N, C-alpha and C positions, 0 to 999 in steps of 0.2 A: 536276740531280740527279746526287749523288755516284755511284751506279752508272755511269750513261752516263760521266761523264769517266774513271772508274778503268779501265773497260773499253776502252775509248778510248785510253787511255794506254797499258793495256796491250798491244792491239794494234798499234799504230804501231812501242811497239816493240820489242816481239818480232813481229814480223811469218811469221816462218819456225818459229818454237817453237809448238809445240799447249801449250795448255791449258787444261785441264778443268776447270772453274770447278765450286765446290759453293755450298751455303747449307744454314744451320743454323736450330735454332729461335729465333733471334735476330733474322733477320727479319723477319717478320712482327708486325705490332701488330698483338692486344695480345701479349706475349711467350708463344711458344709455340699462336699462335691458327691451327690450322691446320684449318679446318674443313672436314665434307663436302665434296663438290662439289656437292652438289643444293643448299647455302648461295650464294647470291648475291647476299644484302644487302650492300651494297661494305664497310658498318661489320664486318661479321665474316668476310667469303670472305678469302681467302688469293688468289684467284684475278689479282690484279692481279702481284700478286711471278712467279707462274708466267709470267705475261704476258711481263715486263719480262724477265725472262731467258730465255725462249723465244729473244727478238730477241738480247739482247744476245750467247747462248750461241751464234748460230748461224751467227758466223763461225767456230768451230772446231770445233763437231760436226754429227755426219752429220744432214741431213734428218730420217734415221727416229726421230730419239729426238725430236723437237720433238711428239708427242702425248703423250708420255710425261710430259714436262717439262710441257705445261699440264694434265693429269692430275694429276700428283703431283709437282712439283716435282722430279724424278728423272729418270734415262736409261735405268734398265733396272732388271732385280732385282737382289736383294742380291750373290747364289750368284753372276750373271752379272758384275757389279763386280767381286769379289774374284777372279775368274777370270781379270777383264782385265786388272787390277792383276798378279797372279802374274806372266801369260806376258808383260805389257809391262816388270815387272822383271828377267825372266830374260832377251829380249830386250836390253836394256841391258846388264845384266851380259854378256852376249854378245860387244857391242859397244865395252864399256871407257868404258857412259858414264856419267855423271852422274845422278843422279835426286833430285829433291827433293821432298820428302812434306808435307805443312801440311793438319794435323786439330783439327780442334774441341778434340778431349778427346783427350789424354796416351793412348794403349793400353795403356802400361802401369803405370798410379796408381790398378788396381785401379776405377774408375769407369765403365770400358767394357765393354760388352757385350760375354762371352767367346769368339763368333766373331771380334772384331773383335780383341782380345789377344793372338792366336797369331801 
């Protein structure tokens, strides 16, 4: 599978660089197919994706994030994520480090939710 090869290449190329992977609404099939956790039918559930991501991301993320990845495909709450981002960017600035942020949707094109665009 391409996901495994991509993550393997990233891990081998950047062994000492923290990488915080994400996925969005295009990863599951059908598109935007995020069924409730109680839906376990393989043709409807996104659990297969959550399980693969928990395994692949495990090299970079703390063990305590595995449960939320398996439940919702995320590592924490949105508020905690934004606080972590602010703290991490501040720390990088204090250390004169460069940071690359990749997003699914541009935060300044009017299509992002307001909390993400400010």
